[in-house]
All heavy atoms as TSV, in Angstrom:
chain	resi	resn	atom	element	x	y	z
A	1	MET	N	N	0.888	-1.246	0.070
A	1	MET	CA	C	0.007	-0.032	0.013
A	1	MET	C	C	0.895	1.181	0.027
A	1	MET	O	O	1.866	1.431	0.795
A	1	MET	CB	C	-0.867	0.023	1.292
A	1	MET	CG	C	-1.909	1.091	1.257
A	1	MET	SD	S	-3.106	0.946	2.641
A	1	MET	CE	C	-2.894	2.445	3.377
A	2	ASP	N	N	0.557	2.253	-0.845
A	2	ASP	CA	C	1.316	3.423	-0.865
A	2	ASP	C	C	0.695	4.443	0.117
A	2	ASP	O	O	-0.206	5.091	-0.195
A	2	ASP	CB	C	1.283	4.049	-2.321
A	2	ASP	CG	C	2.278	5.026	-2.489
A	2	ASP	OD1	O	3.156	5.225	-1.650
A	2	ASP	OD2	O	2.296	5.678	-3.630
A	3	PHE	N	N	1.323	4.519	1.288
A	3	PHE	CA	C	0.760	5.210	2.388
A	3	PHE	C	C	0.810	6.776	2.067
A	3	PHE	O	O	-0.209	7.558	2.411
A	3	PHE	CB	C	1.517	5.000	3.672
A	3	PHE	CG	C	0.936	5.704	4.844
A	3	PHE	CD1	C	-0.221	5.440	5.409
A	3	PHE	CD2	C	1.686	6.711	5.415
A	3	PHE	CE1	C	-0.817	6.056	6.636
A	3	PHE	CE2	C	1.327	7.403	6.503
A	3	PHE	CZ	C	0.013	7.052	7.007
A	4	TYR	N	N	1.840	7.232	1.450
A	4	TYR	CA	C	1.947	8.689	1.333
A	4	TYR	C	C	0.994	9.218	0.283
A	4	TYR	O	O	0.909	10.469	0.124
A	4	TYR	CB	C	3.395	9.043	0.944
A	4	TYR	CG	C	4.221	8.607	2.006
A	4	TYR	CD1	C	5.165	7.618	2.050
A	4	TYR	CD2	C	4.205	9.453	3.314
A	4	TYR	CE1	C	6.043	7.330	3.120
A	4	TYR	CE2	C	5.103	9.206	4.340
A	4	TYR	CZ	C	6.000	8.131	4.244
A	4	TYR	OH	O	6.793	7.759	5.321
A	5	HIS	N	N	0.367	8.422	-0.602
A	5	HIS	CA	C	-0.697	8.908	-1.546
A	5	HIS	C	C	-2.137	8.528	-1.034
A	5	HIS	O	O	-2.962	8.672	-1.773
A	5	HIS	CB	C	-0.376	8.260	-2.956
A	5	HIS	CG	C	0.870	8.783	-3.374
A	5	HIS	ND1	N	2.139	8.038	-3.302
A	5	HIS	CD2	C	1.188	9.917	-4.010
A	5	HIS	CE1	C	2.979	8.766	-4.020
A	5	HIS	NE2	N	2.532	9.961	-4.364
A	6	ASN	N	N	-2.234	8.059	0.140
A	6	ASN	CA	C	-3.481	7.791	0.703
A	6	ASN	C	C	-4.208	9.062	1.034
A	6	ASN	O	O	-3.595	10.135	1.514
A	6	ASN	CB	C	-3.230	6.955	2.010
A	6	ASN	CG	C	-4.467	6.419	2.657
A	6	ASN	OD1	O	-5.585	6.635	2.093
A	6	ASN	ND2	N	-4.449	5.648	3.575
A	7	TRP	N	N	-5.522	9.144	0.867
A	7	TRP	CA	C	-6.324	10.282	1.217
A	7	TRP	C	C	-6.151	10.821	2.687
A	7	TRP	O	O	-5.993	11.980	2.993
A	7	TRP	CB	C	-7.804	10.010	0.802
A	7	TRP	CG	C	-8.655	11.183	1.182
A	7	TRP	CD1	C	-8.908	12.202	0.238
A	7	TRP	CD2	C	-9.287	11.517	2.281
A	7	TRP	NE1	N	-9.720	13.135	0.788
A	7	TRP	CE2	C	-9.951	12.822	2.154
A	7	TRP	CE3	C	-9.331	11.051	3.593
A	7	TRP	CZ2	C	-10.704	13.435	3.137
A	7	TRP	CZ3	C	-10.038	11.659	4.571
A	7	TRP	CH2	C	-10.765	12.827	4.400
A	8	PHE	N	N	-6.273	9.760	3.499
A	8	PHE	CA	C	-6.108	10.208	5.016
A	8	PHE	C	C	-4.800	10.894	5.445
A	8	PHE	O	O	-4.745	11.887	6.102
A	8	PHE	CB	C	-6.311	8.858	5.849
A	8	PHE	CG	C	-6.492	9.118	7.333
A	8	PHE	CD1	C	-7.547	9.691	7.823
A	8	PHE	CD2	C	-5.428	8.834	8.187
A	8	PHE	CE1	C	-7.711	10.067	9.184
A	8	PHE	CE2	C	-5.539	9.074	9.463
A	8	PHE	CZ	C	-6.559	9.664	9.926
A	9	TYR	N	N	-3.726	10.276	4.681
A	9	TYR	CA	C	-2.474	11.085	5.016
A	9	TYR	C	C	-2.290	12.371	4.373
A	9	TYR	O	O	-1.945	13.385	4.977
A	9	TYR	CB	C	-1.223	10.128	4.467
A	9	TYR	CG	C	0.106	10.741	4.606
A	9	TYR	CD1	C	0.631	10.756	5.870
A	9	TYR	CD2	C	0.684	11.376	3.594
A	9	TYR	CE1	C	1.845	11.279	6.054
A	9	TYR	CE2	C	1.879	11.953	3.725
A	9	TYR	CZ	C	2.505	11.956	5.018
A	9	TYR	OH	O	3.669	12.672	5.173
A	10	GLU	N	N	-2.723	12.435	3.186
A	10	GLU	CA	C	-2.658	13.642	2.393
A	10	GLU	C	C	-3.489	14.803	3.004
A	10	GLU	O	O	-3.065	16.012	2.928
A	10	GLU	CB	C	-2.936	13.553	0.938
A	10	GLU	CG	C	-1.997	12.799	0.122
A	10	GLU	CD	C	-2.258	12.691	-1.372
A	10	GLU	OE1	O	-3.290	13.280	-1.702
A	10	GLU	OE2	O	-1.464	12.072	-2.105
A	11	TYR	N	N	-4.751	14.508	3.395
A	11	TYR	CA	C	-5.615	15.656	3.837
A	11	TYR	C	C	-5.869	15.749	5.444
A	11	TYR	O	O	-6.611	16.553	5.695
A	11	TYR	CB	C	-7.024	15.351	3.181
A	11	TYR	CG	C	-6.911	15.499	1.577
A	11	TYR	CD1	C	-6.888	14.385	0.853
A	11	TYR	CD2	C	-6.627	16.779	1.030
A	11	TYR	CE1	C	-6.807	14.581	-0.568
A	11	TYR	CE2	C	-6.548	16.985	-0.234
A	11	TYR	CZ	C	-6.586	15.883	-1.104
A	11	TYR	OH	O	-6.479	15.984	-2.514
A	12	VAL	N	N	-5.271	14.768	6.195
A	12	VAL	CA	C	-5.507	14.842	7.516
A	12	VAL	C	C	-4.116	14.832	8.272
A	12	VAL	O	O	-3.706	15.882	9.004
A	12	VAL	CB	C	-6.351	13.733	8.116
A	12	VAL	CG1	C	-6.482	13.842	9.621
A	12	VAL	CG2	C	-7.755	13.821	7.451
A	13	LEU	N	N	-3.354	13.742	8.040
A	13	LEU	CA	C	-2.110	13.640	8.822
A	13	LEU	C	C	-1.085	14.626	8.454
A	13	LEU	O	O	-0.207	15.026	9.244
A	13	LEU	CB	C	-1.586	12.321	8.707
A	13	LEU	CG	C	-2.392	11.226	9.349
A	13	LEU	CD1	C	-1.806	9.856	9.193
A	13	LEU	CD2	C	-2.676	11.364	10.827
A	14	ASN	N	N	-1.019	14.934	7.125
A	14	ASN	CA	C	-0.038	15.802	6.595
A	14	ASN	C	C	-0.420	17.282	6.498
A	14	ASN	O	O	-0.026	17.978	5.613
A	14	ASN	CB	C	0.478	15.232	5.226
A	14	ASN	CG	C	1.674	15.920	4.851
A	14	ASN	OD1	O	2.481	16.221	5.607
A	14	ASN	ND2	N	1.937	15.880	3.461
A	15	THR	N	N	-1.294	17.753	7.375
A	15	THR	CA	C	-1.700	19.112	7.429
A	15	THR	C	C	-1.190	19.930	8.579
A	15	THR	O	O	-0.816	19.325	9.573
A	15	THR	CB	C	-3.253	19.176	7.445
A	15	THR	OG1	O	-3.664	18.610	8.738
A	15	THR	CG2	C	-3.922	18.496	6.318
A	16	GLU	N	N	-1.028	21.220	8.464
A	16	GLU	CA	C	-0.488	22.056	9.435
A	16	GLU	C	C	-1.299	22.087	10.776
A	16	GLU	O	O	-0.705	21.930	11.859
A	16	GLU	CB	C	-0.360	23.502	8.954
A	16	GLU	CG	C	0.346	24.471	9.892
A	16	GLU	CD	C	0.621	25.762	9.266
A	16	GLU	OE1	O	0.252	26.079	8.188
A	16	GLU	OE2	O	1.096	26.663	10.107
A	17	TRP	N	N	-2.615	22.140	10.633
A	17	TRP	CA	C	-3.498	22.045	11.848
A	17	TRP	C	C	-3.367	20.894	12.617
A	17	TRP	O	O	-3.341	20.875	13.779
A	17	TRP	CB	C	-4.939	22.378	11.464
A	17	TRP	CG	C	-5.482	21.463	10.605
A	17	TRP	CD1	C	-5.530	21.446	9.077
A	17	TRP	CD2	C	-6.182	20.159	10.902
A	17	TRP	NE1	N	-6.196	20.334	8.642
A	17	TRP	CE2	C	-6.645	19.514	9.725
A	17	TRP	CE3	C	-6.410	19.657	12.137
A	17	TRP	CZ2	C	-7.266	18.393	9.730
A	17	TRP	CZ3	C	-7.162	18.325	12.162
A	17	TRP	CH2	C	-7.588	17.777	10.867
A	18	PHE	N	N	-3.195	19.731	11.809
A	18	PHE	CA	C	-3.128	18.384	12.681
A	18	PHE	C	C	-1.781	18.352	13.477
A	18	PHE	O	O	-1.668	17.871	14.541
A	18	PHE	CB	C	-3.196	17.234	11.638
A	18	PHE	CG	C	-3.074	15.894	12.350
A	18	PHE	CD1	C	-4.148	15.474	13.175
A	18	PHE	CD2	C	-1.951	15.132	12.260
A	18	PHE	CE1	C	-4.105	14.207	13.796
A	18	PHE	CE2	C	-1.809	13.922	13.067
A	18	PHE	CZ	C	-2.968	13.516	13.714
A	19	LEU	N	N	-0.611	18.815	12.742
A	19	LEU	CA	C	0.634	18.746	13.351
A	19	LEU	C	C	0.611	19.629	14.628
A	19	LEU	O	O	1.274	19.396	15.693
A	19	LEU	CB	C	1.755	19.303	12.404
A	19	LEU	CG	C	1.998	18.118	11.242
A	19	LEU	CD1	C	3.045	18.632	10.291
A	19	LEU	CD2	C	2.345	16.856	11.880
A	20	TRP	N	N	-0.014	20.893	14.560
A	20	TRP	CA	C	-0.160	21.738	15.692
A	20	TRP	C	C	-0.901	21.123	16.887
A	20	TRP	O	O	-0.632	21.418	17.965
A	20	TRP	CB	C	-0.681	23.106	15.365
A	20	TRP	CG	C	0.366	24.045	14.705
A	20	TRP	CD1	C	0.458	24.543	13.449
A	20	TRP	CD2	C	1.467	24.555	15.365
A	20	TRP	NE1	N	1.544	25.349	13.295
A	20	TRP	CE2	C	2.179	25.316	14.457
A	20	TRP	CE3	C	1.980	24.481	16.677
A	20	TRP	CZ2	C	3.327	25.933	14.788
A	20	TRP	CZ3	C	3.121	25.028	17.037
A	20	TRP	CH2	C	3.883	25.876	16.029
A	21	ILE	N	N	-1.907	20.257	16.527
A	21	ILE	CA	C	-2.664	19.614	17.592
A	21	ILE	C	C	-1.771	18.629	18.295
A	21	ILE	O	O	-1.816	18.524	19.387
A	21	ILE	CB	C	-3.960	18.985	16.951
A	21	ILE	CG1	C	-4.957	19.987	16.609
A	21	ILE	CG2	C	-4.476	17.943	17.949
A	21	ILE	CD1	C	-6.076	19.429	15.854
A	22	VAL	N	N	-0.990	17.887	17.458
A	22	VAL	CA	C	-0.034	16.967	18.068
A	22	VAL	C	C	0.947	17.551	18.947
A	22	VAL	O	O	1.284	17.167	19.960
A	22	VAL	CB	C	0.657	16.147	16.944
A	22	VAL	CG1	C	1.799	15.330	17.518
A	22	VAL	CG2	C	-0.445	15.232	16.138
A	23	VAL	N	N	1.480	18.760	18.451
A	23	VAL	CA	C	2.605	19.516	19.286
A	23	VAL	C	C	1.911	19.997	20.579
A	23	VAL	O	O	2.510	19.875	21.654
A	23	VAL	CB	C	3.113	20.717	18.293
A	23	VAL	CG1	C	3.860	21.613	19.228
A	23	VAL	CG2	C	4.000	20.116	17.293
A	24	GLY	N	N	0.652	20.575	20.396
A	24	GLY	CA	C	-0.037	21.059	21.628
A	24	GLY	C	C	-0.319	19.963	22.650
A	24	GLY	O	O	-0.147	20.223	23.874
A	25	ALA	N	N	-0.732	18.791	22.133
A	25	ALA	CA	C	-1.050	17.779	23.039
A	25	ALA	C	C	0.254	17.327	23.818
A	25	ALA	O	O	0.303	17.033	25.013
A	25	ALA	CB	C	-1.671	16.585	22.262
A	26	ILE	N	N	1.463	17.080	23.088
A	26	ILE	CA	C	2.657	16.799	23.696
A	26	ILE	C	C	3.128	17.832	24.770
A	26	ILE	O	O	3.406	17.447	25.825
A	26	ILE	CB	C	3.710	16.515	22.603
A	26	ILE	CG1	C	3.300	15.196	21.716
A	26	ILE	CG2	C	5.068	16.303	23.275
A	26	ILE	CD1	C	4.239	15.051	20.591
A	27	PHE	N	N	3.001	19.066	24.409
A	27	PHE	CA	C	3.400	20.035	25.393
A	27	PHE	C	C	2.502	20.031	26.592
A	27	PHE	O	O	2.863	20.196	27.744
A	27	PHE	CB	C	3.363	21.468	24.768
A	27	PHE	CG	C	4.678	21.734	23.974
A	27	PHE	CD1	C	4.468	22.521	22.800
A	27	PHE	CD2	C	5.845	21.267	24.305
A	27	PHE	CE1	C	5.596	22.901	22.058
A	27	PHE	CE2	C	6.924	21.500	23.446
A	27	PHE	CZ	C	6.901	22.406	22.388
A	28	SER	N	N	1.209	19.864	26.359
A	28	SER	CA	C	0.275	19.913	27.455
A	28	SER	C	C	0.472	18.698	28.320
A	28	SER	O	O	0.475	18.736	29.696
A	28	SER	CB	C	-1.224	19.845	26.810
A	28	SER	OG	O	-1.489	20.901	26.207
A	29	ILE	N	N	0.714	17.501	27.737
A	29	ILE	CA	C	1.005	16.214	28.596
A	29	ILE	C	C	2.393	16.395	29.448
A	29	ILE	O	O	2.419	16.096	30.607
A	29	ILE	CB	C	1.095	14.997	27.643
A	29	ILE	CG1	C	-0.189	14.702	27.158
A	29	ILE	CG2	C	1.715	13.925	28.495
A	29	ILE	CD1	C	-0.320	13.632	26.110
A	30	ASN	N	N	3.307	17.168	28.764
A	30	ASN	CA	C	4.608	17.333	29.535
A	30	ASN	C	C	4.544	18.358	30.622
A	30	ASN	O	O	5.264	18.252	31.544
A	30	ASN	CB	C	5.702	17.795	28.464
A	30	ASN	CG	C	6.288	16.686	27.682
A	30	ASN	OD1	O	6.395	15.536	28.187
A	30	ASN	ND2	N	6.682	16.961	26.533
A	31	ILE	N	N	3.533	19.280	30.538
A	31	ILE	CA	C	3.417	20.341	31.538
A	31	ILE	C	C	2.432	19.771	32.661
A	31	ILE	O	O	2.622	19.757	33.813
A	31	ILE	CB	C	2.821	21.599	31.021
A	31	ILE	CG1	C	3.967	22.147	30.184
A	31	ILE	CG2	C	2.368	22.511	32.082
A	31	ILE	CD1	C	3.495	23.474	29.410
A	32	ILE	N	N	1.325	19.079	32.316
A	32	ILE	CA	C	0.232	18.655	33.144
A	32	ILE	C	C	0.543	17.319	33.858
A	32	ILE	O	O	0.186	17.166	34.992
A	32	ILE	CB	C	-1.157	18.622	32.482
A	32	ILE	CG1	C	-1.391	20.029	32.104
A	32	ILE	CG2	C	-2.166	18.075	33.319
A	32	ILE	CD1	C	-2.662	20.169	31.241
A	33	GLY	N	N	1.292	16.420	33.121
A	33	GLY	CA	C	1.597	15.170	33.626
A	33	GLY	C	C	2.401	15.176	35.039
A	33	GLY	O	O	1.840	14.568	35.966
A	34	PRO	N	N	3.519	15.843	35.151
A	34	PRO	CA	C	4.140	15.914	36.424
A	34	PRO	C	C	3.225	16.555	37.645
A	34	PRO	O	O	3.369	16.097	38.681
A	34	PRO	CB	C	5.348	16.806	36.140
A	34	PRO	CG	C	5.698	16.588	34.732
A	34	PRO	CD	C	4.288	16.438	34.079
A	35	LEU	N	N	2.495	17.544	37.151
A	35	LEU	CA	C	1.533	18.140	38.195
A	35	LEU	C	C	0.532	17.176	38.665
A	35	LEU	O	O	0.231	17.110	39.817
A	35	LEU	CB	C	0.973	19.397	37.602
A	35	LEU	CG	C	1.862	20.524	37.287
A	35	LEU	CD1	C	1.068	21.700	36.504
A	35	LEU	CD2	C	2.564	21.097	38.542
A	36	PHE	N	N	0.034	16.277	37.721
A	36	PHE	CA	C	-0.917	15.391	38.087
A	36	PHE	C	C	-0.426	14.355	38.974
A	36	PHE	O	O	-1.001	13.863	39.994
A	36	PHE	CB	C	-1.474	14.768	36.764
A	36	PHE	CG	C	-2.640	13.833	36.903
A	36	PHE	CD1	C	-3.857	14.114	37.349
A	36	PHE	CD2	C	-2.321	12.439	36.671
A	36	PHE	CE1	C	-4.731	13.172	37.483
A	36	PHE	CE2	C	-3.348	11.447	36.856
A	36	PHE	CZ	C	-4.596	11.871	37.353
A	37	LEU	N	N	0.849	13.835	38.593
A	37	LEU	CA	C	1.419	12.798	39.420
A	37	LEU	C	C	1.826	13.439	40.744
A	37	LEU	O	O	1.749	12.662	41.778
A	37	LEU	CB	C	2.718	12.231	38.630
A	37	LEU	CG	C	2.487	11.410	37.460
A	37	LEU	CD1	C	3.878	11.147	36.746
A	37	LEU	CD2	C	1.683	10.270	37.771
A	38	TRP	N	N	2.303	14.550	40.872
A	38	TRP	CA	C	2.584	15.219	42.112
A	38	TRP	C	C	1.335	15.248	42.973
A	38	TRP	O	O	1.360	15.115	44.277
A	38	TRP	CB	C	3.146	16.583	41.890
A	38	TRP	CG	C	3.424	17.292	43.234
A	38	TRP	CD1	C	4.328	17.117	44.054
A	38	TRP	CD2	C	2.638	18.437	43.725
A	38	TRP	NE1	N	4.213	18.022	45.171
A	38	TRP	CE2	C	2.994	18.835	44.935
A	38	TRP	CE3	C	1.445	19.023	43.214
A	38	TRP	CZ2	C	2.567	19.774	45.718
A	38	TRP	CZ3	C	0.805	20.034	44.055
A	38	TRP	CH2	C	1.431	20.371	45.228
A	39	ARG	N	N	0.262	15.671	42.453
A	39	ARG	CA	C	-1.016	15.689	43.139
A	39	ARG	C	C	-1.363	14.367	43.740
A	39	ARG	O	O	-1.852	14.250	44.897
A	39	ARG	CB	C	-2.064	16.267	42.295
A	39	ARG	CG	C	-3.403	16.351	42.881
A	39	ARG	CD	C	-3.469	17.422	43.826
A	39	ARG	NE	N	-4.867	17.545	44.305
A	39	ARG	CZ	C	-5.321	18.075	45.409
A	39	ARG	NH1	N	-4.276	18.773	46.086
A	39	ARG	NH2	N	-6.449	18.253	45.837
A	40	ILE	N	N	-1.306	13.437	42.888
A	40	ILE	CA	C	-1.601	11.928	43.307
A	40	ILE	C	C	-0.806	11.544	44.488
A	40	ILE	O	O	-1.182	10.964	45.596
A	40	ILE	CB	C	-1.540	10.969	42.159
A	40	ILE	CG1	C	-2.654	11.262	41.226
A	40	ILE	CG2	C	-1.516	9.557	42.686
A	40	ILE	CD1	C	-2.549	10.447	39.916
A	41	THR	N	N	0.524	11.699	44.418
A	41	THR	CA	C	1.408	11.307	45.433
A	41	THR	C	C	1.460	12.051	46.616
A	41	THR	O	O	1.590	11.620	47.734
A	41	THR	CB	C	2.939	11.305	44.872
A	41	THR	OG1	O	3.234	12.619	44.415
A	41	THR	CG2	C	3.225	10.392	43.773
A	42	SER	N	N	1.222	13.352	46.556
A	42	SER	CA	C	1.070	14.167	47.702
A	42	SER	C	C	-0.237	13.967	48.502
A	42	SER	O	O	-0.232	13.999	49.670
A	42	SER	CB	C	1.235	15.760	47.341
A	42	SER	OG	O	0.060	16.160	46.589
A	43	SER	N	N	-1.210	13.572	47.789
A	43	SER	CA	C	-2.594	13.330	48.549
A	43	SER	C	C	-2.485	12.046	49.312
A	43	SER	O	O	-2.915	11.927	50.304
A	43	SER	CB	C	-3.693	13.350	47.489
A	43	SER	OG	O	-3.562	12.285	46.624
A	44	LYS	N	N	-1.670	11.047	48.747
A	44	LYS	CA	C	-1.504	9.779	49.391
A	44	LYS	C	C	-0.741	9.877	50.672
A	44	LYS	O	O	-1.109	9.396	51.637
A	44	LYS	CB	C	-0.903	8.742	48.454
A	44	LYS	CG	C	-1.824	8.159	47.421
A	44	LYS	CD	C	-1.151	7.151	46.592
A	44	LYS	CE	C	-2.076	6.739	45.518
A	44	LYS	NZ	N	-1.476	5.602	44.715
A	45	THR	N	N	0.306	10.658	50.587
A	45	THR	CA	C	1.239	10.868	51.781
A	45	THR	C	C	0.382	11.686	52.845
A	45	THR	O	O	0.639	11.400	53.944
A	45	THR	CB	C	2.509	11.612	51.396
A	45	THR	OG1	O	2.109	12.859	50.771
A	45	THR	CG2	C	3.401	10.746	50.519
A	46	LYS	N	N	-0.408	12.646	52.415
A	46	LYS	CA	C	-1.166	13.353	53.541
A	46	LYS	C	C	-2.121	12.472	54.213
A	46	LYS	O	O	-2.294	12.477	55.459
A	46	LYS	CB	C	-1.914	14.551	52.841
A	46	LYS	CG	C	-1.045	15.652	52.432
A	46	LYS	CD	C	-1.763	16.802	51.723
A	46	LYS	CE	C	-0.904	17.872	51.315
A	46	LYS	NZ	N	-1.650	18.837	50.497
A	47	THR	N	N	-2.839	11.562	53.544
A	47	THR	CA	C	-3.685	10.689	54.188
A	47	THR	C	C	-3.075	9.717	55.002
A	47	THR	O	O	-3.495	9.304	56.197
A	47	THR	CB	C	-4.620	9.965	53.339
A	47	THR	OG1	O	-3.837	9.243	52.283
A	47	THR	CG2	C	-5.453	10.891	52.502
A	48	ASP	N	N	-1.853	9.226	54.618
A	48	ASP	CA	C	-1.039	8.258	55.458
A	48	ASP	C	C	-0.563	9.002	56.688
A	48	ASP	O	O	-0.672	8.364	57.777
A	48	ASP	CB	C	0.144	7.785	54.682
A	48	ASP	CG	C	-0.186	6.870	53.479
A	48	ASP	OD1	O	-1.302	6.404	53.535
A	48	ASP	OD2	O	0.601	6.759	52.540
A	49	VAL	N	N	-0.182	10.125	56.641
A	49	VAL	CA	C	0.379	10.963	57.886
A	49	VAL	C	C	-0.796	11.147	58.749
A	49	VAL	O	O	-0.650	11.021	59.826
A	49	VAL	CB	C	1.173	12.219	57.392
A	49	VAL	CG1	C	1.393	13.087	58.509
A	49	VAL	CG2	C	2.289	11.878	56.572
A	50	THR	N	N	-1.892	11.548	58.211
A	50	THR	CA	C	-3.112	11.869	59.042
A	50	THR	C	C	-3.566	10.621	59.681
A	50	THR	O	O	-3.923	10.574	60.909
A	50	THR	CB	C	-4.220	12.428	58.045
A	50	THR	OG1	O	-3.757	13.506	57.380
A	50	THR	CG2	C	-5.307	12.839	58.936
A	51	ASP	N	N	-3.603	9.423	59.047
A	51	ASP	CA	C	-3.909	8.150	59.661
A	51	ASP	C	C	-3.061	7.789	60.867
A	51	ASP	O	O	-3.366	7.379	61.944
A	51	ASP	CB	C	-3.990	7.038	58.711
A	51	ASP	CG	C	-5.124	7.236	57.630
A	51	ASP	OD1	O	-6.071	8.136	57.964
A	51	ASP	OD2	O	-5.064	6.606	56.596
A	52	ALA	N	N	-1.703	8.051	60.612
A	52	ALA	CA	C	-0.652	7.769	61.678
A	52	ALA	C	C	-0.919	8.654	62.908
A	52	ALA	O	O	-0.873	8.185	64.046
A	52	ALA	CB	C	0.665	7.848	60.985
A	53	VAL	N	N	-1.164	9.945	62.600
A	53	VAL	CA	C	-1.527	10.872	63.818
A	53	VAL	C	C	-2.771	10.526	64.466
A	53	VAL	O	O	-2.838	10.538	65.764
A	53	VAL	CB	C	-1.507	12.371	63.230
A	53	VAL	CG1	C	-1.942	13.298	64.355
A	53	VAL	CG2	C	-0.201	12.673	62.655
A	54	ASP	N	N	-3.756	10.136	63.803
A	54	ASP	CA	C	-5.082	9.696	64.471
A	54	ASP	C	C	-4.748	8.396	65.251
A	54	ASP	O	O	-5.320	8.360	66.348
A	54	ASP	CB	C	-6.067	9.434	63.376
A	54	ASP	CG	C	-6.568	10.809	62.712
A	54	ASP	OD1	O	-6.412	11.985	63.306
A	54	ASP	OD2	O	-7.161	10.706	61.592
A	55	SER	N	N	-4.092	7.503	64.684
A	55	SER	CA	C	-3.894	6.355	65.617
A	55	SER	C	C	-3.056	6.534	66.821
A	55	SER	O	O	-3.304	5.983	67.851
A	55	SER	CB	C	-3.208	5.246	64.641
A	55	SER	OG	O	-1.955	5.645	64.380
A	56	LYS	N	N	-2.243	7.523	66.812
A	56	LYS	CA	C	-1.301	7.856	67.997
A	56	LYS	C	C	-2.263	8.468	68.997
A	56	LYS	O	O	-2.091	8.291	70.259
A	56	LYS	CB	C	-0.175	8.694	67.555
A	56	LYS	CG	C	0.814	7.977	66.956
A	56	LYS	CD	C	2.068	8.935	66.642
A	56	LYS	CE	C	3.225	8.307	65.838
A	56	LYS	NZ	N	4.188	9.186	65.440
A	57	GLU	N	N	-3.118	9.288	68.571
A	57	GLU	CA	C	-4.128	10.072	69.591
A	57	GLU	C	C	-5.084	9.113	70.237
A	57	GLU	O	O	-5.577	9.359	71.254
A	57	GLU	CB	C	-4.831	11.151	68.748
A	57	GLU	CG	C	-3.896	12.391	68.365
A	57	GLU	CD	C	-4.501	13.422	67.600
A	57	GLU	OE1	O	-5.755	13.204	67.207
A	57	GLU	OE2	O	-3.931	14.348	67.219
A	58	ASN	N	N	-5.594	8.158	69.427
A	58	ASN	CA	C	-6.505	7.181	69.823
A	58	ASN	C	C	-5.993	6.187	70.863
A	58	ASN	O	O	-6.685	5.506	71.577
A	58	ASN	CB	C	-7.183	6.519	68.739
A	58	ASN	CG	C	-8.125	7.425	67.976
A	58	ASN	OD1	O	-8.466	8.614	68.485
A	58	ASN	ND2	N	-8.289	7.150	66.734
A	59	SER	N	N	-4.641	5.948	70.900
A	59	SER	CA	C	-4.053	4.953	71.713
A	59	SER	C	C	-3.656	5.452	73.081
A	59	SER	O	O	-3.734	6.601	73.409
A	59	SER	CB	C	-2.835	4.298	70.987
A	59	SER	OG	O	-1.933	5.349	70.708
């Protein structure tokens, strides 16, 4: 199959607007990804610390 003469490649994948969508998605993931992971890890440590403090107060 000749991929580079395919309609989908010529009119969708090989267009400027599609490439800017891909670039924007990659930049967004690179910026938001670490913040999202930091939020998940910090929320888990806060609940673990809170549970440890509660168990010390109850004993």
